[in-house]
N, C-alpha and C positions, 0 to 999 in steps of 0.2 A: 817868156821875157828874160833876158840875161840879167843877173844881179851885178851890183856894182863891184863885187869881188871878182867875179867872173870876167867883168870888162878889164879890171887891172891886171888879172892873170894874162888874158889874151895879149895886151900890150907888152908885158914883161917877157912872154914866151915867144911871140911871134919872130922876133930877130933870131932866135935858135933854129929856125926851120926854113928850108928852102921853098916850102910850099905854103898855101893859105892855112891859117888857123882859124877855125870858127867855132862859135859857142853853140852847144847842142841847141836844136831850135831854130837857128838861123838858117837861111837860104843855103842850100848845099851847091857849092861850085863844082866844076869837073874835076875829076881826079888828076893829080893826086892832091889830097888835102888831109888836114888833121882836124879832130873834133874834140873840143875840151868839155867836159861836164863835171858836174858836183855829184859824187856817189852819195855822200852823207855829210850832214852837219850838225853838231851838237854844241850845247852851251857848256862852258868850262865853268868850273867852280861852282859854288853853292847856288847862287842866283845872280840875277842882273841887278845893277845898282839904279834905283828910280829916284829922280830929283823930288824933293819934298814939295816944290812950288811949281805952279804952272807959269810958263813964261807970259809975257804981256800979249804975244801974239796968239796965245790959246794952246801951247804945245807943253806936253809933258815929256821930259827928256829921259830916255833909258839907255843905259850904257852896260856893255857886257863884252864877254870873251868868247869867241867861236873857235872850234876845231873842225876842219873840213877834209874829207878824202876826195881828191881830184884824180879824174881819170883822162888820159889823152889817148884816143883810138887814131890810128893813122889808115887811110885808105888811098891804096895804089901800091906800086912796087916796092921792095925792099923795106918791109914794114920795121923790122928789127933795127936796122940801120938808121932809119929815119927817127924812131923813138929814142935810139941811143945818142943822137944828136942833142936832143933835149936833155937827157939824163946827164950826159957829159957837162953840158952847159950849166946845169944847175949846181955843179960842184966848183964852178969858176968864182973867184973872189968878185970879179967885176959885176956878175949877175947876181951874187949875194947882196953886194951892195945896193942894187937896184930894188932887190925885194925889202931890204931893211929901209930904205928910203920911202918905199910905199907902205912901210909898217906891216908887212906881211912876213911871218916867220915860216921857214920850211923845217918841219920835224922829220929827223933821220934822214936816210937816202931814199930816192925815188926807186921804185921796183919794176921790171919788166915782168908782168903776169900773163900767163896763158891760161884760158879757160876753154874746156871742151864742152860742146853744145851738140844738140841734135835738133835737126828741123823736124817738120811735120811728117816726113817720110822716113824718119829715124836715121837719117844719114849723118853720120858724125863729122864735126868740122871743129875747128879751134879759132880762137880770136885772141891775139896778143895786143896787149895795151900797157901803157905806163902809168903808174899809180904813185902818188906821194900825198902826205898830209901837210896841211898849213894851219897856222893859227893867226888870228887877227882880232882887232877891236871893232865893235859896232856901235854906233850912236843912233838910236832910233828916236825919230821925232814923231810923237803920238798925238794927233789931234784930239783934244780933249774938249767935250761941250757937256752941258748940263742938260738933262732931260727935263723940259717944263711939264709935260702933259704926255700921259699914256691913255689912248682910247681903244677899247676892244669892241669888236663886232663880230655876231656869229649868225651864221644862216642854219645852224644845227648840224652841219656836216664839217665845218671848219672854222677856226676863229682867226680873225685879222686883227693885228695890233698895229697902231699908228703913233709913232713917237714925234713928238714936236721938241726941238731943241731950241 
């Protein structure tokens, strides 16, 4: 399932491509197409900020900053040319403004990367993709409930816990 940030990136980057842009895990269309994926995501700073009080509707609000590496792979002809369209687009002021309005920051410049791989028959091949880093804020609504009762039963080989909220 795509995250909200991946969905936002898809809508921001799609206009830079002539072909479909999908998020990794979505149904694969016929070639040519590009696939967006999150390579890594880490929290920035010391820790997330947690509200001191639970809201009236039972949620605890957690706020934080995240940094993610994004990769875009292209499937079809002219891989470098197609990925360069995105790379060039990310340098435009109009595109940068759209990212700012979505509260997504792009760190540094995007890079075209090529990785050498070997398949099961030890046949070397390479894969070229576009990689860049973003930073953004997250607000997490955590449903908090109080545990009223804990019951444990055991049949000798395993223990089953039942929680009542």
